[in-house]
FITI-643705 format. One record per atom (N, C-alpha, C): x, y, z. Coordinates in steps of 0.05 Angstrom, whole numbers, padded with zeros to 5 digits, always signed. Atoms other than C-alpha are relative to their C-alpha. Layout:
# residues N
XYZ;...
//
This chain:
# residues 250
-00017-00020+00012;-00178+00424+00165;+00029-00002+00013;-00027+00000-00009;-00101+00424+00171;+00008+00025+00013;-00012-00024-00014;-00064+00471+00216;+00029+00001-00007;-00029+00001+00011;+00003+00493+00185;+00020+00006+00021;-00017-00008-00022;+00031+00516+00252;+00014-00024+00010;-00014+00021-00012;+00085+00470+00274;+00011-00020-00021;-00011+00017+00022;+00098+00434+00206;+00026+00010-00008;-00025-00007+00009;+00169+00434+00189;+00010-00018-00024;-00007+00015+00022;+00202+00411+00127;+00013-00028+00005;-00011+00027-00004;+00212+00337+00123;-00007-00014+00024;+00007+00012-00024;+00183+00322+00191;-00017-00023-00001;+00019+00019+00002;+00130+00279+00165;+00011-00027-00012;-00013+00023+00013;+00178+00232+00130;+00015-00019+00017;-00017+00015-00019;+00210+00203+00193;-00009-00029+00002;+00009+00026-00002;+00166+00143+00192;-00002-00015-00026;-00002+00014+00027;+00176+00128+00118;-00025-00002-00014;+00023+00004+00013;+00105+00132+00100;-00007+00017-00024;+00008-00014+00024;+00074+00156+00035;-00015+00027+00010;+00012-00024-00007;+00055+00230+00044;-00018+00011-00023;+00020-00006+00020;-00006+00254+00007;-00013+00026+00009;+00014-00024-00003;-00035+00323-00002;-00030-00002-00012;+00029+00002+00009;-00113+00324-00009;-00012+00028+00001;+00012-00027+00005;-00145+00388-00034;-00028-00004-00008;+00027+00005+00006;-00220+00385-00031;-00016+00021+00017;+00018-00018-00014;-00272+00438-00013;-00017-00012+00021;+00018+00014-00018;-00316+00387+00021;+00015-00013+00023;-00012+00010-00023;-00291+00374+00090;-00003-00029+00005;+00008+00029-00006;-00325+00308+00097;+00014-00017-00020;-00009+00015+00020;-00301+00280+00031;+00030-00002+00001;-00030+00001-00002;-00229+00300+00041;+00009-00013+00025;-00007+00014-00025;-00226+00278+00112;-00003-00030-00001;+00007+00028+00004;-00258+00210+00095;+00022-00013-00017;-00022+00012+00017;-00205+00198+00041;+00025-00004+00018;-00021+00004-00016;-00150+00212+00089;-00001-00019+00021;+00004+00023-00019;-00178+00167+00142;+00001-00027-00012;+00000+00027+00013;-00189+00109+00095;+00030-00006-00009;-00025+00004+00008;-00119+00117+00067;+00021-00005+00023;-00020+00000-00024;-00087+00120+00137;+00005-00032+00006;-00003+00030-00005;-00099+00041+00143;+00021-00014-00020;-00020+00008+00021;-00050+00036+00081;+00025+00014+00006;-00024-00014-00005;+00003+00076+00115;+00005+00027-00015;+00000-00026+00014;-00013+00138+00074;-00005+00024+00019;+00004-00022-00018;+00000+00200+00113;-00014+00022-00014;+00013-00018+00016;-00054+00245+00085;-00003+00026+00017;+00006-00027-00012;-00064+00321+00098;-00021+00012-00018;+00023-00012+00012;-00130+00351+00080;-00001+00031+00001;+00001-00029+00000;-00135+00425+00058;-00025+00006-00017;+00022-00009+00017;-00201+00457+00036;+00006+00025-00015;-00006-00024+00013;-00167+00518+00012;+00028-00004-00016;-00023+00005+00017;-00118+00514-00047;+00024+00018+00009;-00025-00016-00008;-00073+00571-00020;+00014-00014+00023;-00012+00014-00021;-00062+00534+00043;+00014-00025-00009;-00016+00024+00012;-00043+00471+00005;+00022+00005-00013;-00028-00008+00012;+00006+00507-00035;+00022+00007+00019;-00019-00004-00023;+00039+00532+00029;+00010-00024+00011;-00008+00023-00016;+00039+00466+00061;+00017-00019-00017;-00014+00016+00016;+00069+00432-00001;+00030+00000+00004;-00028-00002-00003;+00137+00459+00010;+00009-00011+00027;-00009+00011-00025;+00138+00438+00082;-00002-00029+00001;+00005+00028-00002;+00107+00369+00074;+00015-00015-00021;-00015+00014+00022;+00143+00350+00010;-00015-00025-00008;+00015+00024+00006;+00086+00303-00010;+00007-00016-00024;-00007+00018+00023;+00096+00244-00055;-00020+00004-00022;+00018-00004+00019;+00033+00261-00090;-00023+00018+00012;+00023-00016-00009;-00031+00303-00086;-00026-00009-00016;+00026+00006+00011;-00104+00292-00098;-00015+00026+00000;+00013-00024+00000;-00142+00352-00122;-00028-00004-00012;+00029+00004+00010;-00219+00354-00129;-00006+00019-00023;+00012-00016+00021;-00250+00380-00192;-00020+00020+00010;+00020-00019-00011;-00290+00443-00183;+00007+00015+00024;-00008-00016-00025;-00251+00477-00128;-00009+00028-00004;+00010-00030+00001;-00278+00547-00110;+00022+00018+00007;-00022-00019-00007;-00215+00575-00082;+00022+00005-00021;-00019-00004+00023;-00175+00565-00146;-00009-00020-00017;+00010+00018+00018;-00190+00528-00209;+00016-00025+00003;-00014+00024-00002;-00170+00455-00207;+00023-00002-00019;-00021+00001+00021;-00132+00461-00270;+00024+00017+00005;-00023-00018-00007;-00090+00520-00245;+00017-00013+00024;-00015+00010-00024;-00074+00483-00180;+00015-00025-00009;-00016+00023+00012;-00053+00420-00220;+00025+00011-00015;-00025-00013+00014;-00007+00465-00262;+00022+00010+00022;-00019-00010-00019;+00023+00494-00200;+00015-00024+00013;-00011+00023-00014;+00033+00427-00164;+00016-00019-00016;-00013+00018+00015;+00051+00383-00219;+00019+00011-00019;-00018-00014+00019;+00083+00430-00271;+00023+00013+00015;-00022-00015-00012;+00122+00475-00224;+00014-00014+00023;-00012+00014-00025;+00132+00434-00160;+00007-00030-00007;-00006+00027+00007;+00137+00367-00196;-00012-00020+00019;+00016+00017-00016;+00086+00336-00151;-00021-00017-00015;+00020+00015+00013;+00047+00277-00182;-00027+00008+00009;+00028-00009-00010;-00025+00302-00179;-00022-00016-00017;+00023+00016+00009;-00088+00260-00185;-00025+00016+00004;+00023-00016-00002;-00153+00296-00200;-00025-00018+00005;+00023+00015-00006;-00218+00272-00168;-00023+00012-00013;+00020-00010+00017;-00277+00277-00215;-00027-00013+00005;+00024+00011-00003;-00351+00268-00209;-00014-00005-00027;+00013+00008+00025;-00404+00248-00261;-00002+00024-00019;+00005-00023+00017;-00409+00320-00287;+00027+00015-00005;-00025-00011+00000;-00334+00335-00286;+00015-00009-00026;-00015+00010+00022;-00316+00307-00355;+00016+00020-00014;-00014-00020+00011;-00294+00372-00384;+00028+00006+00014;-00023-00007-00016;-00244+00380-00327;+00023-00020-00005;-00019+00022+00004;-00209+00314-00343;+00020+00008-00021;-00018-00007+00023;-00180+00335-00410;+00017+00024+00009;-00016-00023-00008;-00158+00404-00381;+00022-00007+00020;-00020+00010-00021;-00126+00372-00320;+00023-00016-00010;-00020+00017+00011;-00088+00320-00359;+00019+00017-00017;-00016-00017+00014;-00061+00376-00405;+00016+00017+00017;-00016-00015-00019;-00041+00413-00344;+00021-00013+00015;-00020+00016-00012;+00001+00357-00321;-00008-00022+00022;+00012+00020-00018;-00046+00312-00280;+00013-00028-00008;-00009+00029+00003;-00018+00239-00271;-00024-00017-00009;+00024+00016+00004;-00088+00211-00271;-00025+00013+00011;+00026-00008-00012;-00163+00222-00253;-00012-00026+00013;+00012+00020-00014;-00202+00183-00205;-00028+00007+00008;+00025-00007-00005;-00273+00179-00186;-00005+00013+00027;+00005-00013-00025;-00300+00224-00131;-00032+00002+00005;-00015+00005-00022;-00326+00213-00079;+00019-00024-00001;-00021+00019+00005;-00264+00172-00070;-00005-00027+00014;-00002+00028-00013;-00255+00097-00057;+00030-00007+00003;-00028+00009-00005;-00190+00073-00026;+00011-00021-00019;-00009+00021+00015;-00188+00013-00069;+00005+00010-00031;-00002-00014+00027;-00189+00059-00133;+00025+00019+00002;-00020-00021-00001;-00139+00110-00106;+00027-00016+00004;-00026+00014-00006;-00086+00060-00079;+00017-00011-00024;-00017+00007+00022;-00067+00031-00144;+00015+00023-00014;-00013-00024+00012;-00051+00100-00171;+00024+00009+00016;-00022-00008-00016;-00008+00117-00111;+00022-00021+00000;-00022+00021+00006;+00029+00050-00118;+00018+00005-00026;-00014-00006+00026;+00044+00067-00189;+00019+00025+00000;-00017-00023-00006;+00073+00134-00168;+00025-00007+00014;-00024+00007-00016;+00121+00102-00121;+00002-00032+00001;-00002+00029+00000;+00130+00031-00144;+00020-00014+00016;-00023+00012-00017;+00196+00021-00108;-00007-00003+00028;+00009+00003-00030;+00158+00028-00040;-00028-00007+00002;+00028+00010-00001;+00092-00004-00059;-00006-00015+00023;+00005+00020-00023;+00098-00056-00005;-00004+00016+00024;+00004-00015-00024;+00104-00002+00048;-00030+00012+00002;+00027-00009+00000;+00032+00018+00030;-00021-00022+00008;+00015+00022-00011;+00006-00049+00052;+00000+00000+00030;+00001+00001-00030;-00018-00056+00124;+00010-00027+00012;-00007+00026-00011;+00010-00107+00172;-00024-00019+00001;+00021+00020-00004;-00029-00172+00176;+00005-00019+00021;-00006+00020-00022;-00037-00219+00234;-00022-00020+00001;+00019+00021-00002;-00068-00287+00235;+00009-00021+00020;-00006+00014-00022;-00070-00325+00297;+00026+00010+00016;-00024-00009-00014;+00002-00321+00325;+00022+00010-00019;-00020-00010+00019;+00034-00300+00261;-00003+00026-00011;+00001-00028+00009;+00045-00226+00241;+00023+00006-00020;-00020-00007+00019;+00079-00199+00180;-00005+00029-00007;+00001-00028+00005;+00093-00124+00167;+00016+00005-00026;-00014-00005+00025;+00110-00107+00095;+00016+00026-00001;-00015-00023-00001;+00135-00040+00112;+00029-00002+00012;-00026+00006-00013;+00192-00067+00155;+00011-00028-00006;-00004+00026+00005;+00192-00138+00131;+00006-00017+00024;-00005+00015-00026;+00189-00162+00202;-00023-00020+00003;+00021+00020-00005;+00154-00225+00219;+00003-00012+00029;+00000+00010-00024;+00135-00252+00287;-00018-00023+00005;+00015+00023-00004;+00110-00318+00308;-00004-00004+00030;+00007-00001-00026;+00074-00316+00375;+00019+00019+00016;-00016-00019-00014;+00113-00255+00393;+00029-00001-00005;-00029+00004+00003;+00181-00281+00373;+00009+00008-00028;-00008-00009+00028;+00218-00249+00315;+00008-00024-00017;-00005+00023+00018;+00225-00294+00255;+00013+00013-00025;-00015-00014+00021;+00280-00273+00205;-00007-00015-00025;+00005+00012+00027;+00258-00289+00131;+00015+00015-00022;-00012-00011+00023;+00295-00276+00067;-00023+00014-00016;+00021-00015+00013;+00259-00226+00021;-00020-00016-00016;+00019+00015+00016;+00229-00277-00027;-00019-00016+00018;+00017+00015-00019;+00202-00318+00031;-00020+00016+00013;+00019-00021-00011;+00173-00257+00063;-00022+00005-00020;+00021-00007+00020;+00137-00239-00002;-00019-00024-00003;+00017+00025+00004;+00111-00310-00008;-00020-00003+00024;+00016-00002-00025;+00087-00309+00065;-00021+00021+00000;+00019-00022-00001;+00053-00242+00059;-00023-00006-00022;+00021+00008+00020;+00017-00267-00005;-00017-00021+00011;+00015+00021-00011;-00004-00329+00029;-00021+00012+00022;+00016-00010-00023;-00029-00291+00090;-00024+00015-00010;+00018-00017+00011;-00068-00242+00047;-00023-00016-00018;+00018+00017+00015;-00101-00302+00010;-00006-00025+00016;+00005+00022-00019;-00115-00346+00071;-00021-00016-00009;+00021+00019+00005;-00155-00407+00061;-00009-00001-00028;+00007+00001+00029;-00155-00399-00014;+00025-00013-00015;-00020+00012+00017;-00118-00440-00066;+00011+00020-00019;-00014-00018+00018;-00065-00399-00101;+00016-00014-00019;-00016+00014+00021;-00030-00419-00164;+00030+00005+00003;-00027-00005+00003;+00044-00426-00174;+00006+00026-00015;-00005-00024+00015;+00039-00371-00225;-00006+00025+00017;+00006-00021-00019;+00006-00325-00173;+00024+00005+00019;-00022-00002-00019;+00063-00339-00125;+00026+00011-00013;-00024-00008+00014;+00118-00330-00176;-00004+00031-00007;+00006-00028+00003;+00086-00263-00194;+00005+00019+00025;-00001-00014-00024;+00082-00240-00122;+00029+00003+00010;-00027-00001-00012;+00154-00257-00102;+00022+00004-00021;-00019-00005+00022;+00192-00254-00169;-00009+00019-00022;+00009-00016+00022;+00148-00210-00212;-00005-00015-00023;+00004+00018+00022;+00139-00268-00258;+00015-00025-00001;-00014+00024+00002;+00174-00329-00282;+00028+00002+00009;-00026-00001-00011;+00239-00348-00247;+00020-00014-00021;-00017+00014+00019;+00263-00388-00310;+00005-00029+00010;-00003+00026-00011;+00261-00450-00264;-00023-00004+00016;+00026+00003-00014;+00187-00455-00245;-00003-00028+00012;+00004+00026-00010;+00194-00530-00231;+00013-00005+00025;-00015+00003-00023;+00241-00522-00174;+00004+00023+00018;-00004-00025-00017;+00252-00450-00148;-00021+00002+00019;+00022-00005-00019;+00185-00440-00119;-00003-00022+00019;+00006+00022-00019;+00180-00511-00090;+00021+00003+00024;-00023-00003-00019;+00250-00498-00055;-00007+00021+00020;+00006-00021-00019;+00227-00432-00026;-00025-00006+00019;+00022+00007-00016;+00161-00457-00001;+00009-00021+00022;-00009+00021-00020;+00195-00518+00032;+00017+00015+00023;-00018-00013-00019;+00245-00471+00067;-00020+00016+00019;+00018-00015-00015;+00185-00427+00088;-00014-00015+00021;+00015+00022-00017;+00147-00487+00119;+00018-00004+00025;-00018+00007-00023;+00211-00504+00159;+00004+00022+00019;-00005-00024-00016;+00222-00433+00184;-00026+00005+00019;+00025-00005-00016;+00149-00428+00209;-00005-00021+00022;+00001+00021-00022;+00159-00490+00252;-00029-00010+00004;+00028+00010-00004;+00089-00517+00240;-00002-00030+00005;+00006+00029-00007;+00062-00584+00264;-00001-00014-00027;-00002+00017+00024;+00079-00636+00210;-00029-00013-00006;+00025+00012+00004;+00009-00666+00223;-00021+00020-00010;+00017-00019+00006;-00025-00601+00210;+00016+00024-00014;-00018-00017+00014;+00017-00564+00156;-00014+00029-00004;+00008-00027+00003;+00011-00488+00151;-00007+00006-00030;+00000-00004+00029;+00021-00488+00075;-00006-00028-00013;+00009+00028+00012;-00017-00545+00040;+00006-00002-00027;-00003+00005+00026;+00003-00571-00027;-00028-00010-00013;+00023+00007+00014;-00056-00572-00075;+00008-00012-00027;-00011+00013+00023;-00035-00622-00128;-00011+00010-00028;+00009-00008+00026;-00039-00597-00200;-00009+00031+00000;+00008-00028+00001;-00059-00526-00176;+00021+00019+00015;-00019-00019-00013;-00012-00496-00124;+00000-00005+00030;-00002+00003-00028;-00017-00484-00050;-00021+00014+00014;+00021-00014-00017;-00065-00464+00006;+00011+00007+00027;-00010-00009-00028;-00047-00425+00070;-00023-00004+00019;+00020+00008-00019;-00085-00452+00128;+00006+00013+00027;-00008-00013-00024;-00080-00401+00185;-00005-00013+00027;+00008+00012-00024;-00115-00445+00236;+00021-00020+00009;-00022+00021-00005;-00053-00491+00233;+00024+00013+00011;-00024-00014-00013;-00006-00438+00263;+00005-00013+00026;-00007+00013-00025;+00031-00475+00317;+00017+00017+00016;-00018-00017-00018;+00065-00448+00378;+00026-00011-00003;-00026+00008+00004;+00140-00447+00374;+00011-00022+00020;-00011+00021-00018;+00176-00509+00401;+00024+00013+00019;-00020-00009-00019;+00217-00493+00464;+00028-00015-00008;-00026+00012+00005;+00294-00506+00452;+00005-00024+00019;-00003+00018-00018;+00291-00549+00513;-00018-00024-00002;+00021+00020+00002;+00231-00588+00492;-00022+00000+00021;+00020-00001-00021;+00192-00567+00553;-00025+00013-00009;
//
């Protein structure tokens, strides 16, 4: 259960994370959702009582709210109306197998979407990304493979602890490669990840960026980090991450 004491307006936004209000009578279900989403940089706050959630909404200024169907402290539809209709907070309703009637009422009251309850992070996250598409990347966790680490929230890359500056397109390619390690990915997948689709020059643009990325990563030419799979695309081989070469050659 959340404690409102000490929460001040805007203090949760200092780290740039997505702020989520979770209203659920079930302490376990609500707390589990907050815990699961924390790994995706979602700063969740669980409230079992609707009145407390409404008070907290003004201080937390959440990006969205998840409201369980069948609340006992206030009807879910009324809470959706207050959060979405009056406060303008995108609200998602968690519904179970017997909550079908709530779905229609909640959507009419202003709900953005409904999601299965008990909640699954992989079902909630796409909805949150759609609510704030301009910061979708910040909801992805950092990834580290061998000595290579990439953080999509800050676009920072380190290779064996040393900062590595990458242009945005190359960062997006690298992060996609790292999240699909040891798998062959197509040129179309890479174009979608970095450019949102075709660049209008598919025969050259992607090839040039991958070539530059290979060079920046300073991989051993005998064991390339990004392998070309002829006729298909590329494969990222994390085991090939090489230690950076000393400027003095020592």
